[in-house]
C-alpha positions as CSV (number, residue, x, y, z in Angstrom):
1,M,211.9,223.1,-2.7
2,L,213.2,219.3,-2.5
3,F,216.8,220.6,-3.7
4,K,217.4,223.2,-1.3
5,Q,216.9,221.0,1.7
6,Q,219.0,218.6,0.0
7,A,221.6,221.1,-0.8
8,L,221.4,222.5,3.1
9,L,221.7,219.1,4.2
10,R,225.0,218.1,2.6
11,Q,226.6,221.5,3.6
12,K,225.8,220.8,7.4
13,L,227.0,217.0,6.8
14,F,230.3,219.0,5.3
15,V,230.7,221.2,8.0
16,L,229.9,218.5,10.8
17,G,232.2,215.8,9.0
18,S,235.4,218.8,8.8
19,L,234.8,219.3,12.3
20,A,235.5,215.4,13.2
21,I,238.3,215.2,11.3
22,G,239.8,218.6,12.8
23,S,239.3,217.0,16.2
24,L,240.9,213.7,15.1
25,L,244.0,215.3,13.5
26,Y,244.3,217.7,16.7
27,L,244.4,214.3,18.9
28,V,246.9,212.5,16.5
29,A,249.3,215.4,16.7
30,R,248.6,216.2,20.5
31,V,249.4,212.3,21.3
32,G,252.6,212.2,19.3
33,S,253.9,215.5,20.9
34,L,253.4,213.8,24.0
35,D,255.2,210.5,22.8
36,R,258.2,213.0,21.4
37,L,258.5,214.7,25.1
38,Q,258.3,211.8,27.1
39,P,261.9,210.8,27.1
40,L,262.7,214.0,28.3
41,C,260.8,213.7,31.7
42,P,259.9,210.0,32.1
43,I,257.8,209.5,35.0
44,D,260.0,206.7,36.1
45,G,263.1,208.6,35.8
46,R,261.7,211.0,38.9
47,F,260.8,208.1,41.4
48,G,263.8,206.1,40.7
49,P,263.2,202.0,39.1
50,R,260.0,200.6,38.7
51,G,258.8,198.7,41.8
52,Q,261.4,200.1,44.1
53,D,259.5,204.0,44.6
54,E,256.5,203.3,43.2
55,I,253.4,204.4,45.2
56,P,251.7,201.0,46.5
57,L,247.9,201.1,45.3
58,R,246.6,199.3,48.1
59,A,248.1,201.3,50.6
60,L,246.8,204.7,49.1
61,Q,243.2,202.8,48.6
62,F,243.7,201.6,52.7
63,K,244.8,205.2,53.8
64,R,241.5,206.6,52.1
65,G,239.4,203.7,53.2
66,L,240.4,204.0,56.7
67,L,239.9,208.1,57.3
68,H,236.6,207.5,55.9
69,E,235.9,204.6,58.3
70,F,237.2,206.7,61.0
71,R,234.6,209.8,60.1
72,K,231.8,208.2,59.1
73,G,228.7,207.9,61.9
74,N,229.7,211.3,62.8
75,A,233.0,210.5,64.5
76,T,234.8,213.5,65.5
77,K,238.4,214.1,66.4
78,E,238.8,214.4,70.1
79,Q,242.2,214.6,72.2
80,Q,242.5,210.7,73.8
81,L,245.1,209.5,76.1
82,P,247.6,207.4,74.5
83,K,246.9,203.5,73.7
84,A,250.7,203.0,73.2
85,I,254.0,204.8,74.8
86,I,257.5,204.6,73.7
87,I,259.1,204.5,77.5
88,G,262.4,204.3,76.3
89,V,265.8,204.1,76.0
90,R,267.2,207.4,75.3
91,K,269.3,207.8,72.9
92,G,268.1,204.2,71.4
93,G,265.9,205.6,68.6
94,T,262.9,206.8,70.2
95,R,262.4,210.0,68.0
96,A,263.2,207.9,64.7
97,L,260.6,205.1,66.2
98,L,258.1,207.7,66.6
99,E,258.0,209.6,63.4
100,M,258.3,206.5,61.3
101,L,255.1,204.8,63.3
102,N,253.5,208.2,62.1
103,L,253.4,207.0,58.3
104,H,250.9,204.8,59.6
105,P,247.6,206.6,58.7
106,A,246.0,204.2,62.3
107,V,248.8,206.0,64.2
108,V,248.6,210.0,66.0
109,K,251.8,211.1,67.6
110,A,252.4,213.8,70.3
111,S,254.7,216.1,68.6
112,Q,256.9,217.1,71.7
113,E,257.6,214.7,74.9
114,I,255.1,215.3,77.6
115,H,257.3,214.1,80.4
116,F,253.9,213.7,82.4
117,F,254.8,210.3,84.5
118,D,258.6,211.2,84.9
119,N,258.3,214.8,86.2
120,D,256.4,215.6,89.8
121,E,255.3,218.8,88.9
122,N,253.7,218.0,85.7
123,Y,252.0,214.8,87.0
124,A,250.7,217.0,89.9
125,K,248.3,218.9,87.3
126,G,246.6,215.4,86.8
127,I,245.5,213.4,84.1
128,E,243.3,216.1,82.4
129,W,246.3,218.0,81.7
130,Y,248.1,215.2,79.9
131,R,245.0,214.5,77.7
132,K,245.1,218.2,76.6
133,K,248.7,217.6,75.7
134,M,247.7,214.9,73.0
135,P,246.9,215.4,69.6
136,F,243.6,215.3,68.0
137,S,242.3,212.0,66.9
138,Y,239.6,209.8,65.5
139,P,238.2,207.0,68.1
140,H,239.8,203.9,66.6
141,Q,243.3,205.7,66.0
142,I,246.2,205.1,68.2
143,T,247.7,208.1,70.0
144,I,251.5,207.5,71.1
145,E,253.7,209.6,72.7
146,K,257.6,209.0,74.0
147,S,259.6,209.8,76.5
148,P,262.7,208.3,77.1
149,A,263.5,209.2,80.8
150,Y,260.0,207.3,81.6
151,F,262.2,203.8,81.5
152,I,264.5,204.9,84.2
153,T,262.6,206.7,86.5
154,E,261.4,204.9,89.2
155,E,257.6,206.2,89.9
156,V,256.8,205.6,86.2
157,P,255.4,202.0,86.2
158,E,253.1,202.4,88.8
159,R,251.9,206.0,87.3
160,I,251.3,204.5,83.9
161,Y,249.9,201.5,85.8
162,K,247.3,203.5,87.6
163,M,246.2,205.2,83.9
164,N,245.8,202.0,82.0
165,S,246.9,199.0,83.2
166,S,246.8,197.5,79.9
167,I,248.8,199.6,77.7
168,K,251.4,198.7,75.3
169,L,254.7,200.0,75.6
170,L,257.7,199.9,73.3
171,I,261.3,200.2,74.2
172,I,263.8,200.7,71.4
173,V,267.5,199.5,72.4
174,R,270.7,200.0,70.9
175,E,274.5,198.0,71.7
176,P,274.5,199.4,75.3
177,T,278.3,200.6,74.7
178,T,277.0,202.5,71.5
179,R,274.1,203.9,73.2
180,A,276.2,205.3,76.3
181,I,278.7,207.1,74.1
182,S,276.0,208.7,72.1
183,D,274.7,209.7,75.6
184,Y,277.9,211.1,76.1
185,T,277.8,213.1,72.6
186,Q,274.6,214.5,73.0
187,V,275.8,216.1,76.6
188,L,279.4,216.7,75.3
189,E,277.7,218.8,72.3
190,G,275.5,220.7,74.6
191,K,278.3,221.9,77.0
192,E,280.7,223.1,73.7
193,R,277.6,225.1,72.5
194,K,278.0,227.1,75.9
195,N,281.4,227.4,75.6
196,K,281.9,225.0,78.4
197,T,284.6,222.4,79.2
198,Y,283.6,218.6,80.2
199,Y,285.6,215.1,81.1
200,K,286.3,212.8,78.3
201,F,284.2,210.0,78.3
202,E,286.7,207.5,79.4
203,K,287.2,209.4,82.8
204,L,283.1,209.4,83.5
205,A,282.9,205.7,82.3
206,I,285.7,204.2,84.3
207,D,286.2,204.9,88.0
208,P,289.9,206.5,88.8
209,N,290.1,204.7,92.0
210,T,289.1,201.1,91.0
211,C,289.8,201.1,87.4
212,E,286.4,199.5,86.9
213,V,283.6,200.5,85.2
214,N,281.5,203.6,87.1
215,T,278.0,202.6,87.7
216,K,277.4,206.0,89.2
217,Y,277.8,207.3,85.7
218,K,274.2,207.8,84.3
219,A,274.8,206.8,80.8
220,V,276.1,203.5,82.0
221,R,273.6,202.9,84.5
222,T,270.8,203.7,81.6
223,S,272.5,200.9,79.5
224,I,271.5,198.1,82.2
225,Y,268.6,197.4,80.3
226,T,267.4,194.6,82.7
227,K,267.6,196.4,85.8
228,H,264.9,199.0,84.7
229,L,262.8,196.3,82.9
230,E,262.6,194.4,86.0
231,R,261.0,197.0,87.6
232,W,258.3,197.6,85.4
233,L,257.2,194.1,85.1
234,K,256.4,194.4,88.6
235,Y,253.4,196.3,87.3
236,F,253.3,194.9,83.6
237,P,253.8,191.2,82.1
238,I,256.1,190.9,79.4
239,E,253.4,190.2,76.8
240,Q,252.5,194.0,77.0
241,F,256.3,195.4,75.9
242,H,258.0,195.2,72.8
243,I,261.6,195.3,72.1
244,V,262.5,197.0,68.9
245,D,266.1,196.8,67.7
246,G,267.5,200.7,67.3
247,D,270.8,199.6,65.5
248,R,268.5,197.6,62.8
249,L,265.9,200.5,62.6
250,I,269.0,202.6,61.3
251,T,270.0,200.4,58.4
252,E,267.0,198.0,57.5
253,P,264.1,199.9,59.3
254,L,261.0,198.1,57.3
255,P,261.1,194.6,59.3
256,E,261.4,196.5,62.8
257,L,258.4,198.7,61.7
258,Q,256.4,195.6,60.5
259,L,256.8,193.9,63.7
260,V,255.6,196.9,65.8
261,E,252.8,197.0,63.5
262,K,252.0,193.3,64.4
263,F,252.3,194.4,68.3
264,L,249.7,197.7,68.0
265,N,247.5,195.0,66.2
266,L,247.5,197.3,63.0
267,P,247.0,196.4,59.5
268,P,250.6,196.4,57.8
269,R,250.4,199.7,55.5
270,I,253.8,200.9,55.7
271,S,256.0,199.5,53.2
272,Q,259.5,200.2,51.7
273,Y,258.0,202.9,49.3
274,N,257.6,205.3,52.9
275,L,261.0,204.7,53.6
276,Y,264.3,206.0,51.6
277,F,267.8,206.1,52.2
278,N,269.2,209.4,52.1
279,A,273.2,209.1,51.4
280,T,274.5,212.6,52.5
281,R,272.6,212.2,55.6
282,G,273.3,208.6,56.0
283,F,270.3,207.1,57.0
284,Y,266.7,206.7,56.0
285,C,264.0,209.5,55.5
286,L,260.5,209.5,55.5
287,R,258.2,209.4,52.5
288,F,254.4,210.2,53.5
289,N,253.2,210.7,49.6
290,V,254.3,212.2,46.5
291,V,254.9,215.7,47.5
292,F,255.7,215.4,51.4
293,N,259.2,214.0,52.3
294,K,260.9,214.2,56.0
295,C,264.2,213.7,57.3
296,L,265.2,213.5,61.2
297,A,266.5,216.6,62.6
298,G,270.3,217.5,61.9
299,S,271.0,216.5,65.4
300,K,270.5,213.0,64.4
301,G,273.3,211.0,63.8
302,R,276.0,213.0,65.5
303,I,279.5,211.8,64.9
304,H,280.8,210.1,67.8
305,P,284.2,210.9,69.6
306,E,287.0,208.2,69.8
307,V,287.1,206.1,72.8
308,D,290.1,204.4,74.1
309,T,289.9,200.6,72.7
310,S,290.3,198.9,76.7
311,V,287.6,201.0,77.8
312,I,285.2,199.9,75.0
313,T,286.2,196.5,76.0
314,K,285.7,196.5,79.4
315,L,282.2,198.1,78.9
316,R,281.4,195.4,76.8
317,K,282.6,192.6,79.2
318,F,280.9,194.4,82.0
319,F,277.6,194.7,80.1
320,H,277.5,191.1,78.8
321,P,275.9,188.8,81.6
322,F,273.1,191.9,81.6
323,N,272.6,191.6,78.1
324,Q,272.3,187.9,78.6
325,K,269.5,188.3,81.1
326,F,267.9,190.6,79.1
327,Y,267.6,188.2,76.2
328,Q,266.0,185.5,78.5
329,I,263.3,188.2,79.9
330,T,262.4,189.9,76.5
331,G,263.0,186.5,74.2
332,R,264.5,188.4,71.8
333,T,268.3,188.2,71.1
334,F,270.5,190.6,69.6
335,N,274.8,190.2,68.3
336,W,275.9,192.4,70.7
337,P,279.7,191.6,71.6
């Protein structure tokens, strides 16, 4: 009887030992096959040089933690009035700025230009109509909308002040002559799509009777930043404005976005990982995560028509004193000619 029990025990131990050895051999073979396959699809090869495009772990941890913070205490999403507005400037990079700020998990953007404060018909619909145009967000998120026409429309500063006198206002500017030509280019493209003719930029920007800069031309008028800003300063202190360098946002976006994060009192969470240069498009695109990337519409970055150099020189000379005053008021200097 004892002999049979011992034989049965040895048999069980043999079976268990065989299973253990088999499992070990499988694992060794599996690891070996992974090692052999690794050179065919290295993870670093898919995302670029290590350190340049790797996912910042702290940023991902922050995003999860922040969203958890938003949801705790039975917090629900609601349509909130904006706590910050990109008020201009047209063709300064307002869309790019809004989309880039949306990389931050604490920012929620209105997808379309609402034109509430600059459009009398919309404004007459009331503040609740405006609120319902906003996206849903958690209480501690910042809703941002952008409508570049706000900056140059006379009634807008007072209307926004009545809604929220402590709101934060973002203005993105480019070199004034370049901005005016970009403005013209967009209108020209619209005319061409409708098979309509349009004057050359030189004829619009220069008064043919006086040979001086035509200040009645809207594209020129919009680029006189200080004139519009002075109207806003009747209602808001300069501390509630942040000026964004639109030219730098094109070539070196991260430092500009970090300045905006600081202005909005947001923890710095937009990193170089979120921005990558698209050589085909010629400007930076956005990386929200490993799966989702986004580039701006193809209409962005239009090629400008050639403009007579004497007209460019005349415009730059005209804008120069206004630029100097703009630097003094805002405390930010640009390398504009």
